[in-house]
N, C-alpha and C positions, 0 to 999 in steps of 0.2 A: 504494500500500500504506500502511496506517496505520502511523505511526512506532512505536506500541506493538508491532506485529507484529515489527518489526525487532529490538526489544529482547528480546522473548520468544524469538525464534529465536537466542538466545545471541549476538546482535550479528553473526552471520555476514552478515546483509544490512544494508547501509548505503546512503544516497543515492548512486546511480551504480553500484551493484553490478549486474552482468549476470546475468540469469536466462534459462534455457531453458524455454520454455512448450510445453504440449501443443498449444495452438491460441490464436489463429488463425494466428500466425506462428511463426517459429523462436525468437525471443528478444526481449528488451527490457532496458532499464535501469530500476531501481526508483527511484521518487521518492516523497516523503511526501505523503499526502493525509489531512487530519484530519477531513474530512466524510464518511468512510465508516466502516464498523464495524471495530473492533479485535478482538483475539483473545479467546477464552473459555477459561479454564483451570481445572483442579482443583488446589487447593493440597494440601500434604501433610497438613493437618488436615481434609481433606474438603470444604472450602469451594469452591463453584463461583463464579467471579467473571469478569465482563466487564471487560476492561482497555481503557480509551480515553484513558489518560493520555498526554500528549505526551512526557514523560520518565518511564520506568519505573525505580523505585529498585531497587538491587541486592538489598536484603533481600527484596523481593517476588519478584524473579526466582529467588532461591535457594529459595523456598518452593514453586515450581511442581512439581507431581508429573506431571500429564498436560496436554497442550495439546489440548483438545477441538475447538477450531475456530481456524484461523489468521487469520480475519478476511476482509474483502473485498479483492479485487483489481480495480482500475478499468482497464478496457480500452475504448478509444474505438471508435466505429463505423468510423472510417477504417481501423483495423487489419484489420477483416473485409473492407472494400472492397478494400484494396490487396492482400490475400492471397487474394482471391476465395474466402473461406470462408463457408459458410452461417451465418446468424445463429443464435445459441443462444437458447433461451427465456430471457428476462430474469427475474431474480429480482424479486419484488415489492418494490422499494426505495422509499425515501421520495419520490424525485422522480416516480416513477410514480403514487404515491398523490396527489401534488399535481395531476398532470394529470387524474386521475379526479375530484378535487374541483372543478377548474376546469370540466371538461366538464359535470358535474352542475349546477353553478350557472348555466352558460350555457343549459342545456336547460330547466330548470324554475326559475321564479321562486318559490322557496320561502322563506317567512319563518322565519329561524333565530332564534327568540326567546332561546335559552339561550346563544348565542355572538354576540358583537358582530361587525360587519363589519370593524372595525379588527383584531380578532383573526384573522378569516378571511384578511384581506389579508396578515397576517404569515406565515401558513402558506403562502400562495401565493408571496409574494415571496422566501422563502428556506425550503427544505426543512429547514434546521437548526432552525427554529422548530417544535418537535414538540408536538402537542396532548397534553393529559393524557388518561388513559384514559377519563375520563367524557366529555371533549370528542370523542374519537375514536369512542366508542360512540354518542354522540348523532348525529354526522355520518353514521355507518354506517346507523343506523336511519332517519334522516330523509331522506338522499339516496340510500340503497340502494347505497352504494359499499363496496368491500371494507374490512375492518378495517385500521387502520394497521399497517404491518409491524413496528413496535416491539412490538406486542402480539399478534403472530402467531408462535407458536413453531414449532419444527421438527417438526410433527406427523407428517410422512411418514417420519420417522426411527424411529418406533416402530410396532409391529404393532397390529392391531385388538384383539388379546387384551390387550396392554399398556395400551391406552386404556381398556378396560373395567375392568381391574384398578385403574388409577390413579383412575378416577372413583369406583369403589366404595370405595376406600380413603379418598379425601378426603371422600366423602359420609358415611362412617362416623365421621370425625373432624371433621365440619363445624363444630361449636361452637368447638373450640380453633383451628381454621383461621380462622374469622370473627373471633374476638376477638383472637387473638395472632399469627396467621400461623404457627402451630406444629402439627406433626403428629408422632406417635411415629416413631422411626427404624425404617426397614425397608430392607434392602439392595436389594430389587427396586425399591422406590419411588425410592430414591436413584439407581439405575442409569437408570431411566426419566427422571428429572429431568435427569440429565446428557445423555441422548440428545436431550432437548428443548431443551437449552441454557438452562435456567432457573436463575437465580442462587439460591443457598441456602447456609446455614451449618449446621454440626453443633454441638450443645451439649447436654450432659446427656442423651444418648440421644434427642435430638429433632432434627427437621429444621425449620429456621427459614427462612421465606420473607419477602421484603420486602413492604411493604404494597401496592405496585403489582401485583406478580405474584400476590399473594393475591387481589386484586380481579379480575384477569384470569381466573384459574383458576375462581373462583366463578361468573363470568359465562359463559365460553365452554364450560365443562363442565356448565352448567345444574344445579348441585348442589342448587338449591332445587326442581327439578322432578322428578317421578316418571316416569322413562322406562323402558320394559321393558329388562331386562338384555341380551337378545339384539338389541334394536333392529331387529327384523325388519321392522317397519312403515316403517323409514326407508330400507331398502335398495331402491334403484332399479336397481342393477346389481351384479353380482358383481365388477366391476372397480373399485368405489368405493375410493378411497384413504383414508388416515386423516384427512387434512385435510378432505376432503369430508364425512366422517363427523362431524367436530367441527363443521363449518359447519352441518350439519343438526341436530345436537344443540342448538347455541346459537341457531339461527335467524338467524345473521349471515353475510352474504357474506364469504368469505375467499379470498385468493389466496396462493400459495406464495412466501415470501421466500427459500426455500432450494432453488431449482429446479436451477440449473446450477453446476457446480464445474469447475475445471481444475487440473491438476497442474503444478508447476514445480520446477526445481532450480537451485541456484546455478551460475553459470558463472564468468566472470572477475571478480576483485575490482575495485573502482573504483580509479582511478589519477589522481594529480596529482603529477607528478614531472618534474624536469629531464631533458632528453634527453642521454644520454652515449654516446659510442662505446665499443667494447670493445677494449682498456681505455680509460678516460676520458683525454682529452688536452685541453691548453690551446691547442696550436698545431699547425697543419698544416705543420710544418717538420720535415724528415727528420734524424734523428741516426744512422741506420744501426745496425749491430750493436754499436757502441761503447756505446750507451745501455743495453745489457742489457735485462732484462725490464721495468725500471721506466721506462726512456726519459726519465729526469729530466735535463734540460739542466744543472742545477746540479752534478750528479755528474760530468758530462763535462768540466767546465771544467779539470780537472786535466790533461787531454790537450792537447798542443800542436796536434795535428792530428787530425781525424777524417775518415773517408771517407763521403761521401754520394752518392746518386744523384739528380740533380735537373737542371733546365733549365740550360743553359750560357749565361752572359752574361759579357761582359768589359768592364772599365772602359777606355775609350779613352785616359784620361789616365795611370793608373798601372799598367794591365795586370792588375788583380786579377780572377781567375776567381771568379764569384759566381752564386748563383741568384736574386739580388734585383735590382730595377729601379734601385737607386742603390748606388754604391760605398760600402762601410763605411769606407774609408780617406780618400777625398777628396770624398765626397758628389756625385760626377759621375754623370750618368745613364748607365747601362750599355747595351750593345747586344747583341742576341741573336746567338750564333755557334754553329757546330758544333765539337765538341771530339773529337779522336781520342785515346782513352785509351792506345793503343798507341804512338803517336808523340809524345804530350804536346804537341800543337800545336792551335791554333784556326784555323778557316777559315770563310769566308762560304758556301761551297758544302757540299752534303751528301755530297761524296766527298772523302776525304783525298788531298791532292796528293802525298803521299809513298808511302803503301802502297795507295791505291786502295780502302780500306774504305768501304762505304756507312755514313754517319753519321746519327745521330738527333739531334733537338734537345736531348737530354739525355745525360748520361754520368756515370760515376763519377769523382769527383775529390776532392781534399782541401781542407778549409777550416780556419780557426782558430776554434774555438768560443768562446774567450775574447774575441777581437776582436769577433765578431758580438754576443755577449751584452752585453759592457760598453758597446758603442756604443748598442745598443738600450735598455739600462737607463738610460743617461744621458738619452736622448731622452724616456723615459716618466716619469722621476722616481719610479720604482717602489719604490725603497728595497731593503731586504734581503728576498730571497725564499728559501724553503726548497725549493720545487719548481716547476719549469715542465715539465709533461709534454708531450713531443713524439711524433711518429709514427716508426715504424721506417723506413718508406719511403712514397713517394707512388704512388698507383695511377692517377692521371690520365694523359691521353694524352701531354702534354708534360712532366709532372712539375714543374709550377710550384708552388712553396710560397708560403705567406703570408709577409709580412714578420714578423720575429721580435717586433717591438714589440707586435703584437696578442696573441701568446701570453703575453708578460710581463704585459700589462694584464689579461688574463683570469685569470691565476694570482693577481694582486693582488686581484681582486674575487671570486675563487672561483667562476668560471663556466666552462663547458666548450663546446668547439666541436664542430660536426657536420661531416660530410664535405664540405659545400658552403661552409663558412666562416661559417655563421650559428650563432646560439645559440638553442636551442629549449626550450620547455616543453610537455610532453605532458599531456593530461588526457582523461578519459572524456567523450565527447559526451553532453550532456543537453539536451533541447529545453525551451524556455521561451517563452511568449508574453506573460505578465503577471508583475508583481512589485510589491512594496511598497518604498518607500525604506528602511525600517528593516531590510529583509532583505539589503541590499547594501552597508551601511556608508557611505552617501553622504547628505549633507544635502539637504533640500528645495531650498535656495537653489542648490546646485551642480547639481542635476538641472534646475532651471529654466534655468541657463546652457547646459546640454546640449540644451535644446529640449523638455524634458518640462514643459509648462506646465499641462496638464490631465490628469485621470485618464481611465480608459477609458470612463467614462460621460459625459464632457464637462464635468465640474465642475472649476473652477480648483484647481490643486494648492496645498494649504495644510498638509497633515498627512502625517507619515511613515507613517500607516496606510492611506492611500489606495492603491488598486490602479491601476497604470499599465500601459499597453500597450507592450511592448518594441519598439523600432524594429528593422527587419529586419537592420541591420548592426551593432547594438550587442551586446556580449558582457559576461558577468559571469565573472570569473576566480576561481579558488580563491585564498584568502588567501596560502597558501604560494607559489603561482605568481606572485602579484604581488610578494611579497618577493624572489623570484628575479629577476623582471624589473626590480626596482629596482636590483639589483646590476648587471644588464646595462646599464641606462641610465647608471650611473656609469662603466662600462667604455667605453661609446660616447662619453660626454662627455670622458673623459680622452684617448681616441683622437683626437677632434676637436681638442682644445686642445693636446696635447703633440706629436702626430705630424703632423697636418695643419694646425696653426696656425690653426684656425677657432674661432669662439665656441662655447661649450657649448650644447647644445640642450635637454636635459631638465631639468637643474638640480633634480633630484628628491632630497629628503632623507627622505621618508616615502612609504608606498605610496599615500596619497591624492593625491600629486602626479602620479601616472601616470593619474589619471582624465581621460578625454577624449583620451588619446593613441591613435594608430592601431597596429594590428598586422596581420600576415599570417596567415591561417588556412590550413593545408595538411594534406591527408590523405596518408599514406605511399604510396599506390598511384597518386598523380596527380602532374602536373607544373604544375598551375595553382593559384595561391593566390587568396584572396579577402580584400579589405580589411575589417577590423573595427575597432570603436571600443570601448575599455574604458570602462564606465560604473560599475563597482562590483566588489565581491569577496564571496565566500561562504566559510563554514567547511567546506562540503561539498567533497569531493575530486573535483570535476567541473568542466567548462567549460560554463556555461549560455550558450545562444545561441538565436536564433530558428530554427525548423525550416528556414526558407529558407536561412539561413546555413550550416547543416550540409549541406543538400541541394546547395548551391553547391560544396561540397567532395566531392560524390558520396557522402555518408554518410547513414545512416538511423537512427542512434542505437540500434542494437541491441547495444551493448557495444563499439563502436569507440572508439579513442582517436586523437586528432589533435594536431597541434602548433600553437603560436602563436609568431610571431617579431616582435619590435619592428620596425616598418616601417623605421626608419632603419638598423637592423642589417642588414636585407636589402638595402637600397639601397647601403649602404657596404661590406659585407663579403662578400656573395654573389658567386660567380664560377663560370661554367660551366667555367673552366679547372681548378677543383679537383675536378670530378666524376670518379668512376672510369670508366676505359675498359673497361667490361664490360657484359654483357647486364643491362639494368635500371639501369645507372648513372645515367641521366637521370631516373629516377623519384624521387619524394620530394624534389623540388627546385623552387623557385618560378621556373620558366622563363617562365611567363606570369602576369600579375597582373590580376585582375578588380577594377576600381575601383568600379563601380556594379552592384548586384545587380538582375537582372531575373528575376522569378519565372517567366517563360516559358522561361528558359534553364537553370534548375536541374533537379536530378533530379526526374522527375515523380512520384516516390513522395510528395512533400510535397503534391501537388495533391489527394490523397485525404484530407487532414486535415480533420476536421469542426470548424467554428468557430462553432457555434451555442451559445446559452445554455441550451437544454433540448431534449430530444427530444419530439416530439408524441405524443399518446396512441395514434394509429394505428400509430406505429412500434413501440411496446411490444407491441401486439396482433399485429403481423406477425412479431415474433420467435417467437411460439408456433407459427407456421407453418414455422419453419426457412427463412425467406425468403432468397433470393439477395440480397446487399447491393445489387446493381445495380438490383433491382426496387424498392427502397425509398429509393434515393439522392435521389429527388425530395422526400422528406420532411425531408431534412437539408441544412443549408447547409454546403457544402464549398468548399475553395479553388478547385477547378477551375471553379466557376460564376462566379468573380470575375476570372479571368485576363483581362488586356487592359483592365481598368478601374482607376480610382483605388482602388477598394475592395480590390484585391489586396494592398495594403500595410497597411491599417489597418481598424479596426472589427471585429476578431476578438473573439469571446466565448468563454466557457468554461462548462462544466457544473458543475464542482465547485471551490469555493475551498479554500484551505488556510491554516492559521495561519502557517506559514513554509515556505519552499522548501528549507530545509536541516535540518529536524528529523530526529531519529534518531541512531544512533551516528555519530560523526565518522569512524570507520575500521572496516572489517570486521574481525571477530575472526580471520579467516583470516590476516591479516597479523601479528597479535599473537603467534600461536603460532609458535614458532621451528622446531620439528621436525615431520616428517610424522607421527610417532607421536602428538604432541599434537593435531594437526589431525584425525587419523582418530578418535581416542578421543572428541573433542568432537563430531564428526559423528555417530558411532554413538550417543552418549549422547542427542543431540538427536533422532535417529531413533526411539529408544526412548520418548521423551517425547511425540512427535506421534502422536495417535491414528490419523490417516489414513495413517501410514507403516508399512510392514512392515520392521522393523529387520533381520530375517533376510534379506529380499530385498536390502536396501541393502548389507549385508555381502557377500553373494554377488556382487553386481554390481561392488563395489569390487575384490574378489579376482580375478574373471574378466577384467574390462576394464582393470584398472590394475596390480595387483601381479604377477600371473603373467606378463603380457607384458613387464613391466619386468625381472623377475628373469631370464627366459629371454633377453631381448634383451641384458641386461648380461653374461650368461654367454657368449653368442655373441660379443659384442664383446671380452670378455676373451680368448677363444680366438684371435681374429683381429687383436688389437691390434698397433699399432706402438710406437715409442718416440719420445721427444722430448728435446730438450736443455734442461737446467735453466736455462741462461743466455739463449740466443738464441731458444729455443722452436722450433727447427727440428725437423721431424717426419720420421721414416723408417718406411717400411712394414716393413722388416727391419733389425735392428741391424747397423751396419757391422762388418766383421771387426776393425777397429782397436779397437772397444769404446768409442769416444768420438765426439763430434760432429765431423763432417767440416768444419764451418764455423769453429767456435771452439775445438774441442778439449776442451770441458767434458763433464761427466758426463751420461749418458743414463738416463732413467727410463721406467717403463711409463706409458702414457696411461690405462689403466683399472685402478685399484687394487682390491684385494679388497673393500674396504668398499662400493664401488659395486655389487658383485654380491650381497652378502649383506644389504644394508641393510633390505630389506623381508621377508626370510625369517622372522625371528622374529615380526613382526606378522602375517604370513600364517598361521603355525601357531597363533597366539593366536586369530585370528578363526575359523578352522576349528573349533577346539575349543569356543570360547565359544558360537558360534551353531549348532553341530552341523550343518555344511553338507553332510554326507553322505560316504559312503565314497569316492566317485569323487574329490572334491576333496582329501580327506585323503590318499589314496594318491598323487595327483599331486604334492602337496607333499612327501611322503616321497621320491618318485623324484627330484624336483628337488634336495632336500637331499643325497641320496646322490651325485648328479652333482657338486654343489659340493664335497662332502667329498673326492671322488676327485681333484679338481683341487688343493685346498688342504690335503690331508692332511699333506704335508711341511712346511707352514708351522707346524703345531702341534707338531712334534717339535723336539728340541734339535739344532741343526746339528752335524754331525761336523766336527772341525777337520781341515782338509787344505789343501794348497797349491793355489793357483790354477793350473789346467791351461792350457797354452799350445797354440796351434795346431800348433806343431812336434812336440808330444807325440804327435799322431795321425798324423804323417807319417813316423814311424820314423826 
């Protein structure tokens, strides 16, 4: 998608944003491409403008009245092949025109006197080199190829009658049109020009065209020729479309650049954020109910003893019962024992010798939080800390905790632990096969050290503007992600130095120091990680990597988000002993690690990726036949053809270059809006601006698929809700008769407040009225409101003072 389109869509779309598409597949992530067409808009002053700016200024965005065309969306052939979707007729784009030009030059040795061969070679070498209209017209007449798409308007978007009217109007004002590109204002003519996507301005009751469009209109409508108004002699078929009619009027071959369209809607916002448990914690060390809801170890130090449930180990020297491998008193290695909470004794057997109870390798017992914390803080040299968040309890089989030093150091460096002991950073998966050094914040010299000595064409690397082919296990991390990993690296170095008495490993002081270091890539639904190497960073909130690398995680980049872990963090801190003992507890953990990526072993969806520099002319012609992609795969170079050879790793090409891989808004507007009301109003306002979107239909779908189910679901949840404790968060299906928490004796509150039920009601009423969604939906909203009022009617009245009733009052 062109970055200008992202800005015009009120920045709801940003690099990495997930969209749901009509075809060929279910969805994709959006990335910027500057070599495709941007949007066409009508401003509030009536001007129609094509926007191809890389960054669209806010003052221009504020002036947009209607979005006539959203611009191109680029979808690879491989998507059709993988989804087994018939090819759609290709629009007549610039790269197709280049193939027509090459084919004609190969067939006929025609002497092109008016255009040099150097100029022709520029057209062929890059479709970004666009011929002028006079050059395009000359090539069309001389080689009999279709007129260049830049000069072919959306003729099939107007009727035959509109075409006749437009031609007669321009013919009537041909003198002012020829001399100044100006014709008198006419509302019907303006509407037709908008449908044709022709740029123009309004000034002093006149319509002003630019010189190029003026020349195109004079030529393709043959305004200098006298053609019968009904054009009956040109009709060869009653099925003739408007484009064919224009082609016959002008005598020029034309092909439709506006043939196929697809619909799409925004799905998930892009993401680049640290992984946190809920609630976030620094340490997998249990503090029990004493920690309250915050579970802050610092707040617990005031207690002499706290009760925890953890693995039982005993110091053979001083007899301290502890969950850790070394004694906090004498630093002696502890041994695992069984502990009977009833008899308060330890034993090596799993049966208590006194009471005969079957014992588990863990139990509830008391520890001194101050002794544990002060001992750990001295070892880490952490200084004064305001909070060290711990867990309420452990869910692993043997309830083995981390050593407390790790949590203290994480709190010092403001990083958070996941369930398996590792620290992770999540980001949206984005595929990438090529990049420029200037796009990833790394110098040419550093890239040479990493093995990037030549660009993708084989030329020695000397400039930051050269395009390089990404190695299959190299990744580009978001800048925020690398800043977070920098803090993680400092945590690991402190852990090595202060706790394990080993030399520091990373010694990183800035994010550039992490370039070249290894990470583990892991998808949430798998248990196998893949090694990757950091080679740069990006401002986009995504994780760029080779399609192979994503496929090795069993991902297809359709909006998925995965995590990366510094390799040493995984090797040092991961343990299966921390994983929950429940269904799925072993998932999302690096139980297996793939060191070298083999394309034959990754998800075969990546095998359908096309890696050619252009599509041949026959391919474009076959799209008009709605060909099955398997029938034309012989025309396109795809990964599957290279498997098992050295070429499976390198030599990939691309069809469209882009100025930068991170262009567009840095963050989707969806994240900037704080409330659902703001998000919805912005969405509906955008729907009203986009010509191709029915805002009435959008409002109806939002109401039916989102608001009504949410209101009714919340109402049902309110009627069947339980209660929870404000301190320990214990939940009860029914309130205990005592009226307090059975575990800690604190106050109980409802789990579903009134605000949850009514939060969308006002917006639903507003939408129904504003967009006149019909009596059925209006009446349904009224009935829902009446149901809500019947439940909360007493809340709006002044409470009558009375004494609290006791259970004994009802027992006589």
